[in-house]
BAFI-3210 file (N, C-alpha, C; in Angstrom, 3 decimals, decimal comma, padded with zeros to 6 digits):
// residues 269
n [1|2|3|4|5|6|7|8|9|10|11|12|13|14|15|16|17|18|19|20|21|22|23|24|25|26|27|28|29|30|31|32|33|34|35|36|37|38|39|40|41|42|43|44|45|46|47|48|49|50|51|52|53|54|55|56|57|58|59|60|61|62|63|64|65|66|67|68|69|70|71|72|73|74|75|76|77|78|79|80|81|82|83|84|85|86|87|88|89|90|91|92|93|94|95|96|97|98|99|100|101|102|103|104|105|106|107|108|109|110|111|112|113|114|115|116|117|118|119|120|121|122|123|124|125|126|127|128|129|130|131|132|133|134|135|136|137|138|139|140|141|142|143|144|145|146|147|148|149|150|151|152|153|154|155|156|157|158|159|160|161|162|163|164|165|166|167|168|169|170|171|172|173|174|175|176|177|178|179|180|181|182|183|184|185|186|187|188|189|190|191|192|193|194|195|196|197|198|199|200|201|202|203|204|205|206|207|208|209|210|211|212|213|214|215|216|217|218|219|220|221|222|223|224|225|226|227|228|229|230|231|232|233|234|235|236|237|238|239|240|241|242|243|244|245|246|247|248|249|250|251|252|253|254|255|256|257|258|259|260|261|262|263|264|265|266|267|268|269]
n.u [066,261|066,740|069,083|069,328|071,308|072,571|074,967|078,666|079,331|078,558|077,817|078,891|081,065|082,218|085,130|086,691|087,546|086,540|083,969|083,393|084,012|081,782|079,784|080,312|079,789|077,099|076,062|076,672|074,879|072,484|071,578|071,127|072,845|072,505|074,510|075,400|072,810|069,789|066,738|063,652|060,960|058,393|055,540|052,365|050,363|047,682|048,758|051,304|054,662|056,152|059,260|060,814|063,851|066,796|069,902|072,609|071,980|069,970|066,633|065,252|063,091|061,649|059,964|058,326|057,525|057,734|059,348|061,932|062,877|065,814|067,409|069,167|069,797|068,214|068,505|066,607|065,028|063,041|060,047|060,861|060,852|063,233|063,807|061,973|062,678|065,115|067,399|070,287|070,632|072,533|073,400|072,179|070,216|070,868|071,338|073,352|076,253|078,673|081,765|080,890|078,255|076,431|074,012|073,415|071,745|071,359|071,170|069,984|070,792|072,048|071,939|072,638|070,716|070,078|072,282|075,640|077,385|077,686|074,418|073,744|072,594|074,119|076,009|074,490|073,509|075,771|076,584|074,445|074,824|077,498|076,900|075,174|076,819|078,549|076,969|076,484|079,039|081,178|083,662|082,674|082,771|083,133|084,653|085,072|086,347|086,340|083,920|081,953|080,498|078,029|076,946|074,046|073,869|074,263|077,171|078,056|079,127|081,547|082,894|085,426|086,847|089,434|089,099|090,970|091,006|090,472|092,616|094,703|093,655|093,937|096,690|098,213|100,926|100,745|100,006|099,110|097,241|096,038|093,777|092,135|089,158|088,828|091,171|091,117|090,414|087,767|086,020|086,173|085,080|082,666|081,482|081,679|083,209|083,473|084,910|086,939|089,707|090,570|093,176|094,186|097,022|099,273|102,103|104,296|104,050|102,425|100,043|096,584|094,637|092,341|089,843|088,449|085,927|084,672|082,305|080,058|079,684|080,499|079,656|079,905|082,635|084,005|084,142|086,488|088,477|087,535|087,829|090,682|091,375|090,402|091,953|094,125|095,734|098,063|098,834|100,688|099,977|097,467|098,134|099,737|098,083|096,598|094,500|091,654|091,429|089,678|088,680|086,630|087,709|090,368|091,127|091,257|093,404|095,425|095,255|096,210|098,938|099,651|100,226|103,004|103,620|103,454|101,748|100,425|099,112|098,515|096,755|095,933|094,122]
n.v [-000,830|-000,107|-000,164|-000,252|000,190|-000,202|-000,525|000,616|-000,744|-003,126|-006,552|-007,763|-009,694|-011,118|-010,760|-007,515|-006,118|-007,445|-007,325|-004,455|-004,380|-005,954|-004,157|-001,933|-003,194|-003,835|-001,308|-000,378|-001,810|-000,436|-000,330|001,358|002,460|003,171|003,756|003,319|003,870|004,076|002,311|003,594|003,294|001,663|001,909|000,918|001,842|001,618|-000,312|000,671|001,162|003,030|003,793|004,976|006,511|007,209|009,093|010,086|013,153|013,533|012,971|010,514|009,531|006,629|005,459|002,474|-000,416|-002,924|-004,255|-005,717|-007,372|-007,738|-008,538|-010,019|-013,123|-015,362|-017,913|-020,801|-021,790|-021,458|-023,002|-025,703|-027,197|-027,365|-026,071|-027,008|-029,527|-029,248|-028,622|-026,723|-023,236|-020,546|-017,107|-016,161|-017,554|-019,860|-023,504|-025,072|-027,165|-030,067|-030,973|-032,999|-032,720|-033,258|-032,272|-030,890|-032,399|-036,062|-038,119|-036,333|-034,454|-031,556|-029,706|-027,564|-024,552|-024,137|-024,076|-022,705|-020,956|-020,469|-019,864|-021,738|-024,089|-026,109|-026,449|-027,274|-029,614|-031,235|-031,205|-032,931|-035,199|-035,934|-035,906|-038,253|-040,218|-040,157|-040,820|-043,377|-044,480|-043,766|-041,693|-038,972|-035,738|-032,120|-029,664|-026,601|-024,615|-024,660|-024,033|-022,917|-019,395|-017,864|-015,260|-014,812|-012,975|-011,111|-010,356|-013,316|-013,643|-015,428|-017,121|-018,567|-019,598|-017,516|-014,078|-011,288|-009,249|-010,386|-011,910|-010,133|-009,025|-011,215|-011,216|-012,682|-013,543|-013,496|-014,105|-012,856|-013,876|-012,714|-012,669|-011,521|-012,250|-011,140|-011,628|-014,287|-016,576|-017,773|-016,322|-013,947|-014,815|-015,359|-013,013|-012,109|-010,213|-009,187|-009,439|-011,371|-013,504|-014,286|-015,338|-016,259|-016,940|-018,655|-017,102|-018,492|-021,277|-021,748|-022,716|-022,782|-020,330|-018,996|-018,059|-016,298|-015,304|-013,438|-013,663|-014,598|-017,369|-018,080|-019,464|-022,099|-022,247|-021,898|-024,296|-025,776|-024,566|-025,091|-027,709|-028,117|-026,740|-028,386|-030,605|-029,485|-028,087|-026,234|-023,056|-023,760|-026,358|-025,928|-024,259|-025,958|-027,763|-029,149|-027,357|-027,369|-025,964|-023,684|-022,403|-021,216|-021,864|-021,678|-019,263|-019,518|-021,293|-019,498|-017,380|-018,750|-019,217|-016,730|-016,035|-016,137|-014,502|-015,597|-015,895|-016,966|-015,757|-012,576|-009,287|-008,131|-006,429]
n.w [-033,337|-030,041|-027,383|-023,863|-021,481|-018,023|-017,374|-018,079|-020,522|-023,130|-022,965|-020,670|-018,811|-021,118|-023,234|-023,394|-025,527|-027,743|-027,053|-027,479|-030,235|-031,196|-030,435|-032,172|-034,540|-034,480|-034,053|-036,719|-038,117|-037,583|-034,885|-031,895|-029,024|-025,596|-022,939|-019,545|-018,600|-016,956|-016,580|-015,528|-015,653|-017,271|-019,553|-021,075|-023,687|-025,546|-027,112|-027,563|-026,228|-023,861|-022,599|-019,824|-018,846|-016,961|-017,416|-016,146|-014,855|-016,737|-018,098|-020,104|-022,683|-024,465|-027,174|-028,375|-030,109|-029,000|-025,805|-024,601|-021,744|-020,064|-017,333|-016,014|-014,330|-012,015|-009,436|-009,852|-007,493|-005,924|-004,863|-005,182|-003,097|-001,491|000,844|002,790|003,335|004,509|002,978|002,607|001,703|-000,055|000,347|-002,041|-002,498|-003,689|-004,016|-001,810|-002,467|-002,316|-003,788|-005,133|-006,039|-003,873|-001,556|001,831|002,898|003,048|000,238|-001,414|-004,285|-006,331|-009,264|-012,158|-012,602|-010,000|-008,443|-007,932|-010,307|-013,917|-015,450|-017,740|-020,329|-021,449|-019,448|-017,205|-018,248|-018,272|-015,923|-014,817|-016,146|-014,847|-012,310|-012,061|-012,919|-010,590|-008,705|-009,438|-008,728|-010,447|-012,121|-012,270|-013,783|-013,955|-016,054|-014,865|-015,857|-018,522|-019,972|-022,408|-023,167|-025,005|-027,029|-029,005|-031,023|-034,289|-035,858|-033,960|-030,598|-028,668|-026,056|-024,049|-020,992|-019,504|-019,926|-021,198|-019,439|-017,069|-016,647|-016,242|-013,728|-012,136|-011,943|-013,636|-015,816|-018,877|-022,606|-025,792|-028,660|-031,759|-034,530|-037,431|-039,185|-041,669|-042,946|-044,003|-046,511|-046,650|-045,264|-046,736|-049,142|-048,150|-047,673|-045,181|-043,311|-040,682|-037,389|-035,103|-033,832|-030,758|-028,316|-025,266|-023,456|-021,041|-020,218|-019,415|-019,728|-022,023|-022,015|-023,164|-021,751|-022,245|-024,876|-027,407|-029,541|-032,397|-034,748|-037,340|-037,078|-034,665|-032,385|-033,282|-033,843|-031,391|-030,061|-030,745|-029,572|-026,786|-026,478|-026,858|-024,627|-022,614|-022,600|-021,622|-023,532|-025,508|-027,130|-029,117|-029,623|-030,786|-032,832|-034,444|-035,337|-038,238|-040,355|-042,468|-045,644|-047,888|-044,716|-042,049|-039,677|-039,866|-038,962|-036,128|-035,772|-036,812|-035,088|-032,799|-033,582|-033,781|-031,310|-030,925|-032,961|-035,436|-037,484|-040,754|-042,631|-044,138|-044,032|-047,148|-048,372]
ca.u [066,451|067,514|069,671|069,355|072,277|072,895|076,458|079,217|079,791|077,587|078,453|079,602|081,608|083,077|086,341|086,211|088,012|085,737|082,635|083,522|083,907|080,439|078,979|080,582|079,308|075,764|075,730|076,761|073,725|071,383|071,090|071,486|073,128|072,553|075,048|075,220|071,429|068,812|065,429|062,913|059,471|057,829|054,231|051,953|049,235|047,121|049,822|052,728|055,391|057,013|060,226|061,546|065,202|067,605|071,250|073,169|070,872|068,992|065,566|065,119|061,836|061,744|058,811|058,615|056,556|057,950|060,270|062,594|063,664|066,885|068,176|069,940|069,134|067,975|068,362|065,279|065,116|061,528|058,876|061,297|060,837|064,351|063,821|061,044|063,415|066,250|068,444|070,827|070,778|073,375|072,924|071,683|069,040|071,415|071,533|074,857|076,652|080,083|082,301|080,205|076,894|075,705|073,544|073,754|070,786|071,819|070,383|069,628|071,722|071,578|072,744|072,083|070,565|069,807|073,633|076,422|078,116|076,999|073,276|073,773|071,955|075,065|076,728|073,539|073,493|077,036|076,431|073,601|075,590|078,398|076,322|074,512|077,983|079,234|075,871|076,828|080,448|082,042|084,458|082,039|083,574|082,883|085,745|084,250|087,219|086,177|082,396|081,684|079,372|077,681|075,752|073,576|073,788|074,855|077,770|077,908|080,271|081,613|084,039|085,650|088,005|089,779|089,244|092,417|090,853|090,460|094,097|095,245|093,127|094,568|098,153|098,841|101,841|100,141|100,394|097,743|097,413|094,876|093,722|091,110|088,558|089,067|092,505|090,859|089,616|086,479|085,315|086,153|084,180|081,157|081,299|081,501|084,524|083,528|085,208|088,432|089,673|091,683|093,615|094,924|097,708|100,171|103,456|105,419|103,742|101,972|098,842|095,455|093,626|091,001|089,691|087,306|085,582|083,509|082,115|078,825|079,817|081,480|079,112|080,453|084,104|084,438|084,254|087,607|089,204|087,245|088,407|092,034|091,461|089,878|092,983|095,235|096,580|098,651|098,724|101,522|099,188|096,392|098,660|100,372|096,947|096,169|093,049|091,165|091,440|089,470|087,508|086,757|088,511|091,779|091,394|091,407|094,729|096,343|095,487|097,126|100,267|099,934|100,904|104,399|103,841|103,930|100,657|100,884|098,512|098,272|095,707|096,344|093,202]
ca.v [-001,484|000,750|-000,801|000,895|-000,577|000,357|-000,596|001,415|-001,432|-004,157|-007,908|-007,877|-011,185|-011,304|-010,056|-006,247|-005,705|-008,115|-006,670|-003,299|-004,738|-006,283|-002,925|-001,317|-003,931|-003,690|000,034|-000,210|-002,310|000,528|-000,288|002,521|002,046|004,162|003,066|004,088|004,508|003,270|002,409|003,709|003,174|001,281|001,979|000,577|002,656|001,354|-001,172|001,346|001,141|004,090|003,547|006,161|006,145|008,420|009,241|011,252|013,912|013,771|012,071|010,110|008,825|005,918|004,980|001,425|-001,587|-004,016|-004,107|-006,935|-006,916|-008,672|-007,858|-011,003|-014,661|-015,893|-019,269|-021,386|-022,536|-021,335|-024,031|-027,156|-027,937|-027,606|-025,550|-027,760|-030,804|-028,827|-028,340|-025,275|-022,346|-019,609|-015,798|-015,843|-018,681|-021,114|-024,602|-025,384|-028,421|-030,194|-031,230|-034,248|-032,198|-033,518|-031,191|-031,164|-033,686|-037,286|-038,617|-035,019|-033,756|-030,581|-029,365|-026,552|-023,088|-023,873|-023,959|-021,772|-021,170|-019,921|-020,505|-022,335|-025,271|-027,135|-026,551|-027,971|-030,948|-031,846|-031,426|-033,989|-036,545|-036,171|-036,366|-039,665|-041,005|-040,143|-041,715|-044,844|-044,772|-043,626|-040,520|-037,791|-034,572|-031,059|-028,659|-025,294|-023,500|-024,965|-024,040|-021,702|-018,808|-017,293|-014,228|-015,051|-011,817|-011,357|-011,640|-013,956|-013,385|-016,630|-017,059|-019,697|-019,398|-016,225|-012,837|-010,690|-008,294|-011,346|-012,516|-009,056|-009,033|-012,314|-010,983|-013,799|-013,325|-013,961|-013,469|-012,727|-013,956|-012,408|-012,823|-011,173|-013,081|-010,694|-012,161|-015,663|-016,601|-018,379|-015,238|-013,124|-015,433|-015,556|-011,664|-011,884|-009,787|-008,766|-010,319|-011,641|-014,504|-013,905|-016,450|-015,784|-018,081|-018,521|-016,709|-019,476|-022,814|-021,504|-023,316|-021,648|-019,948|-018,439|-018,071|-015,456|-015,269|-012,733|-013,963|-015,119|-018,646|-018,042|-020,413|-023,334|-022,324|-021,828|-025,667|-026,273|-023,909|-025,675|-029,180|-028,238|-026,433|-029,549|-031,443|-028,686|-027,905|-025,051|-022,423|-024,478|-027,375|-025,425|-023,656|-026,842|-028,679|-028,919|-027,093|-027,593|-024,653|-022,627|-022,517|-020,074|-022,181|-021,323|-018,016|-020,084|-021,633|-018,412|-016,746|-019,341|-019,037|-015,175|-015,750|-015,757|-013,554|-016,435|-016,142|-017,360|-014,820|-011,143|-008,616|-007,374|-005,647]
ca.w [-032,041|-029,050|-026,199|-022,666|-020,614|-016,958|-017,140|-019,115|-021,508|-023,287|-023,014|-019,570|-018,716|-022,279|-023,440|-023,472|-026,939|-028,635|-026,843|-028,195|-031,871|-031,413|-030,487|-033,224|-035,723|-034,370|-034,467|-038,188|-038,618|-037,365|-033,417|-031,042|-027,637|-024,566|-021,834|-018,293|-018,627|-015,897|-016,889|-014,275|-015,707|-018,582|-019,573|-022,309|-024,011|-026,944|-027,941|-027,745|-025,261|-023,633|-021,552|-019,175|-018,279|-016,540|-017,776|-015,189|-014,562|-017,609|-018,142|-021,487|-022,905|-025,679|-027,502|-029,000|-030,299|-028,095|-024,984|-024,133|-020,458|-019,758|-016,277|-015,196|-013,903|-010,578|-009,316|-009,880|-006,219|-005,245|-005,117|-005,483|-001,844|-000,800|002,299|003,437|003,732|005,205|002,093|002,635|000,454|000,257|000,471|-003,207|-002,642|-004,545|-003,228|-001,516|-002,583|-002,229|-005,106|-005,828|-006,151|-002,590|-000,580|003,263|003,242|002,430|-000,716|-002,358|-005,037|-006,967|-010,392|-012,999|-012,502|-008,552|-007,784|-008,310|-011,635|-015,063|-015,817|-019,136|-020,610|-021,652|-018,023|-016,401|-018,879|-018,094|-014,466|-014,586|-016,333|-013,937|-010,991|-012,148|-012,879|-009,272|-007,824|-009,901|-008,417|-011,406|-011,866|-013,012|-013,658|-014,912|-015,994|-014,933|-016,762|-020,075|-020,217|-023,257|-023,216|-026,416|-027,370|-030,288|-032,092|-035,612|-035,652|-032,605|-029,626|-027,922|-025,106|-022,999|-019,910|-019,024|-020,750|-020,852|-018,140|-015,856|-016,672|-015,502|-012,454|-011,292|-011,929|-014,534|-016,758|-020,111|-023,817|-026,542|-030,043|-032,468|-035,991|-038,033|-040,210|-042,962|-043,659|-044,295|-047,775|-046,615|-044,831|-047,871|-050,023|-047,336|-047,413|-043,553|-042,721|-039,356|-036,436|-034,717|-032,834|-029,578|-027,603|-024,100|-023,038|-019,963|-020,824|-019,080|-020,123|-023,241|-021,876|-023,355|-020,631|-022,687|-026,157|-027,676|-030,991|-032,771|-035,926|-037,719|-036,804|-033,494|-031,511|-033,700|-033,821|-029,913|-029,675|-031,000|-028,263|-025,566|-026,616|-026,594|-023,236|-021,633|-022,547|-021,128|-024,500|-025,612|-028,349|-030,009|-029,993|-031,556|-034,000|-035,307|-035,882|-039,647|-040,556|-043,927|-046,280|-046,831|-043,666|-041,002|-038,360|-040,020|-038,133|-034,807|-035,929|-037,098|-033,787|-031,867|-034,247|-033,591|-029,867|-031,218|-034,166|-036,611|-038,530|-041,970|-043,599|-043,579|-044,686|-048,280|-048,948]
c.u [067,401|067,858|069,790|070,281|072,716|074,419|077,185|079,781|078,567|078,564|079,376|080,051|082,415|084,304|085,942|086,439|087,008|084,171|082,386|083,386|082,516|079,591|079,040|079,803|077,828|075,409|075,777|075,545|072,413|070,989|071,763|071,554|073,118|073,184|075,001|073,827|070,526|067,402|064,636|061,511|059,171|056,342|053,649|050,731|048,795|048,230|051,086|053,304|056,263|057,829|060,783|062,835|065,937|069,273|071,950|072,119|069,736|067,856|065,211|063,787|061,954|060,467|059,035|057,367|056,605|059,194|060,573|063,330|064,724|067,780|068,770|069,143|069,112|067,889|066,977|065,230|063,795|060,715|059,452|061,230|062,022|064,335|062,976|061,679|064,789|067,403|068,942|071,088|071,813|072,656|072,124|070,499|069,556|071,549|072,905|075,009|078,026|080,584|081,674|078,616|076,085|075,415|074,081|072,674|071,150|070,697|069,835|070,865|071,279|072,614|071,930|071,890|070,338|071,282|074,432|077,058|077,234|075,569|073,039|073,155|072,952|075,886|075,782|073,735|074,637|076,913|075,507|074,209|076,667|077,934|075,902|075,730|078,660|078,336|076,283|078,273|081,512|082,804|083,862|082,695|083,238|084,114|084,992|085,125|087,197|084,687|082,196|080,392|079,272|076,484|075,374|073,208|074,128|075,824|077,676|079,269|080,389|082,816|084,218|086,938|088,171|089,716|090,710|092,307|090,986|091,828|094,736|094,970|093,892|096,137|098,932|099,746|101,362|100,547|099,165|098,020|096,034|094,977|092,389|090,485|088,808|090,160|092,166|090,026|088,260|085,703|085,215|085,068|082,548|080,767|080,849|082,751|084,702|084,086|086,625|088,479|090,953|091,939|094,510|095,619|098,706|101,509|104,457|105,110|103,143|100,444|097,491|094,554|092,308|090,887|088,388|087,206|084,552|083,339|080,620|078,722|080,365|080,901|079,571|082,033|084,586|084,801|085,665|088,474|088,894|087,857|089,897|092,205|091,332|091,070|094,318|096,224|097,179|098,444|099,362|100,843|098,164|096,931|099,280|099,371|096,794|094,784|092,747|091,060|090,474|088,313|087,661|087,584|089,960|092,204|091,827|093,031|095,802|096,313|096,288|098,642|100,694|100,448|102,361|104,507|104,044|102,749|100,989|100,355|098,380|097,258|096,268|095,327|092,551]
c.v [-000,405|-000,133|-000,042|-000,241|000,210|000,484|000,351|000,605|-002,598|-005,615|-008,049|-009,437|-011,678|-010,196|-008,535|-005,724|-006,189|-007,494|-005,347|-003,267|-005,045|-005,021|-002,050|-001,860|-003,673|-002,358|000,233|-000,904|-001,477|000,432|000,924|002,155|003,340|003,428|003,965|004,606|003,539|003,578|002,529|003,370|002,612|001,122|001,484|001,233|002,134|000,721|-000,648|001,282|002,373|003,668|004,774|005,834|007,419|008,003|010,157|011,961|014,234|012,651|011,863|009,463|008,260|005,346|003,536|000,570|-002,535|-003,700|-005,440|-006,645|-008,062|-008,194|-009,018|-012,224|-014,750|-017,331|-019,746|-022,369|-022,389|-022,424|-025,373|-027,944|-028,049|-027,113|-026,449|-029,230|-030,530|-028,641|-026,920|-024,528|-021,224|-018,227|-015,311|-016,752|-019,707|-022,169|-024,980|-026,927|-028,753|-030,356|-032,278|-034,004|-032,507|-032,336|-031,595|-032,235|-034,906|-037,581|-037,427|-034,371|-032,544|-030,282|-028,077|-025,150|-022,995|-023,814|-022,951|-022,036|-020,545|-020,734|-020,788|-023,690|-026,338|-027,382|-027,407|-029,475|-031,754|-032,206|-032,688|-035,246|-036,901|-036,741|-037,707|-040,506|-041,171|-041,074|-043,320|-045,295|-044,649|-042,133|-039,552|-036,689|-033,360|-030,141|-027,264|-024,122|-023,611|-024,760|-022,711|-021,020|-018,136|-016,315|-014,399|-013,898|-012,048|-010,217|-012,139|-013,705|-014,574|-016,368|-018,407|-019,320|-017,952|-015,171|-012,259|-009,716|-009,221|-011,907|-011,380|-008,923|-009,939|-012,170|-012,236|-013,046|-014,108|-013,269|-013,662|-013,148|-013,681|-012,592|-012,322|-011,932|-012,391|-010,949|-013,679|-015,747|-017,008|-017,157|-014,119|-013,449|-015,440|-013,997|-011,434|-011,569|-009,456|-009,895|-010,819|-012,794|-014,088|-014,925|-015,757|-017,159|-017,622|-018,220|-017,753|-020,859|-022,777|-022,440|-022,300|-021,483|-019,420|-018,108|-017,241|-015,144|-014,344|-013,009|-014,546|-016,491|-019,008|-019,137|-021,909|-023,345|-022,513|-023,222|-026,191|-025,789|-024,733|-027,097|-029,089|-027,705|-027,568|-030,467|-030,682|-028,404|-026,436|-024,247|-023,148|-025,845|-027,098|-025,025|-024,751|-027,795|-028,221|-028,647|-027,022|-026,047|-024,800|-022,967|-021,347|-020,564|-022,029|-020,150|-018,464|-020,459|-020,439|-017,547|-017,326|-019,204|-017,759|-014,960|-015,261|-014,980|-014,592|-016,847|-016,105|-016,352|-013,416|-010,436|-007,721|-006,631|-004,721]
c.w [-031,131|-027,886|-025,080|-021,745|-019,422|-016,764|-018,257|-020,478|-021,785|-023,105|-021,908|-019,372|-019,988|-022,382|-023,903|-024,919|-027,777|-028,520|-027,528|-029,729|-032,021|-031,515|-031,741|-034,511|-035,683|-034,552|-035,862|-038,769|-038,373|-035,807|-032,859|-029,611|-026,718|-023,312|-020,831|-018,051|-017,677|-016,258|-015,595|-014,476|-017,219|-018,560|-021,083|-022,667|-025,354|-027,751|-028,086|-026,419|-025,166|-022,411|-021,186|-018,669|-017,938|-017,033|-017,107|-014,629|-015,629|-017,832|-019,590|-021,676|-024,406|-025,980|-028,471|-029,284|-029,285|-027,016|-024,473|-022,932|-020,266|-018,536|-015,420|-015,003|-012,475|-010,379|-009,120|-008,724|-005,456|-005,792|-005,468|-004,215|-001,084|000,734|003,204|003,905|004,308|004,309|002,342|001,362|000,862|000,287|-000,959|-003,545|-003,634|-003,582|-003,040|-001,752|-002,432|-003,626|-005,702|-005,949|-004,961|-001,916|000,784|003,699|002,397|001,425|-001,792|-002,903|-005,761|-008,091|-011,158|-012,426|-010,843|-007,723|-008,366|-009,651|-012,749|-015,286|-017,327|-019,323|-020,633|-020,285|-017,108|-016,965|-018,443|-016,737|-014,164|-014,873|-015,319|-012,665|-010,965|-012,039|-011,418|-008,470|-008,120|-009,596|-009,477|-011,334|-012,735|-012,726|-014,452|-014,857|-016,195|-015,638|-018,026|-020,301|-021,107|-023,085|-024,494|-026,237|-028,633|-031,103|-033,399|-035,852|-034,080|-031,844|-028,744|-027,095|-024,318|-022,164|-019,685|-020,053|-020,297|-019,662|-016,966|-015,523|-016,019|-014,179|-011,546|-011,304|-012,735|-015,531|-018,068|-021,459|-024,709|-028,142|-030,602|-033,797|-036,475|-039,097|-041,603|-043,783|-044,053|-045,617|-047,506|-046,106|-045,846|-048,633|-049,600|-047,467|-046,030|-042,982|-041,448|-038,344|-036,276|-033,745|-031,867|-028,598|-026,439|-023,578|-021,905|-020,573|-020,578|-019,688|-021,507|-023,089|-022,177|-022,068|-020,990|-024,199|-026,393|-029,007|-031,261|-034,256|-036,089|-037,182|-035,554|-032,456|-031,929|-033,531|-032,510|-029,491|-029,788|-029,755|-027,030|-025,631|-026,264|-025,136|-022,282|-021,720|-022,139|-022,219|-024,700|-026,955|-029,575|-030,528|-030,988|-032,911|-035,006|-035,724|-037,452|-039,638|-042,007|-044,344|-047,710|-045,896|-042,886|-039,748|-038,683|-039,237|-036,743|-034,810|-035,918|-035,809|-032,835|-032,390|-033,786|-032,080|-029,955|-032,580|-035,370|-037,517|-039,849|-043,127|-043,104|-044,442|-045,877|-049,118|-047,778]
res [v|t|m|l|e|f|l|p|r|i|a|v|g|f|d|l|e|l|s|n|l|l|q|r|s|l|t|a|q|g|m|t|f|h|l|e|t|k|v|t|d|v|k|i|d|n|g|r|v|t|a|t|a|t|k|g|n|e|e|l|k|f|e|a|d|k|v|l|v|s|v|g|r|a|p|f|s|d|g|v|g|a|e|k|v|g|v|a|l|d|e|k|k|r|i|k|i|d|n|q|f|r|t|n|v|e|g|i|y|a|i|g|d|v|i|a|g|p|m|l|a|h|k|a|s|d|e|g|i|a|c|v|e|i|i|a|g|k|a|g|h|v|n|y|d|a|i|p|g|i|i|y|t|n|p|e|l|a|g|v|g|l|t|e|e|q|a|k|e|k|g|i|d|y|r|v|g|k|f|p|f|r|a|t|g|r|a|v|s|n|e|e|l|d|g|t|v|k|v|i|v|d|a|k|t|d|r|i|l|g|a|h|i|l|q|h|a|a|s|e|l|i|a|e|a|v|s|v|m|e|f|g|g|s|s|e|d|l|g|r|t|t|h|a|h|p|t|l|s|e|a|v|k|e|a|a|l|n|v|e|k|r|a|l|h|i|i|n|r]
***
């Protein structure tokens, strides 16, 4: 598997440190990465694919059985009739809404991939529920600061909230707690040593601002951090919650404890 990426890194939008660890793991599995590389042409001849790309002033050619094109997502607003009835769109052809999912046309609401925000199925589902609750006169709400994103590689990369880079850009005084899975008994027994948990917290309030996990079960483990963030919880809350042993989730607890360098386990191998 060869990956051609226009940007200087993979997994944009996820924590840089864990993205780099993911690339290292995938490289060890045999994948090849060409970063800062622009695909200029793809041709198919007798069932074989040839992709042409440029990197700096160099032209590169890659032969393959198959090509997977993944160049971002666009709002699915064409053909839904929004413009015909006067629904306003923004510069990216997303439907404009207020904080109750209402468009500028009375009686028309919008959710999901046609509005701003991450184009994720679980985000759209929660918006649909919240929208109907609002229409029914209830207090529908979506917390956009606690929507997880996942890359289903092996190992998986999952994140929620702010990355360390985003916290820096916002000028937030933050602290970090990290813990490697190779220091947990369950990961050792599973022979799945790759991966780390990283927790970003507000230095003054200890409130969790973001959590990021690289592990084979990251898509499942991230839910705990999402739940704590939904309730405005802190690393102290997460770190003092009892976790079953031996489990992979213990690494999440340990990362939270390590915000204050209080992790209970250390690597001895």
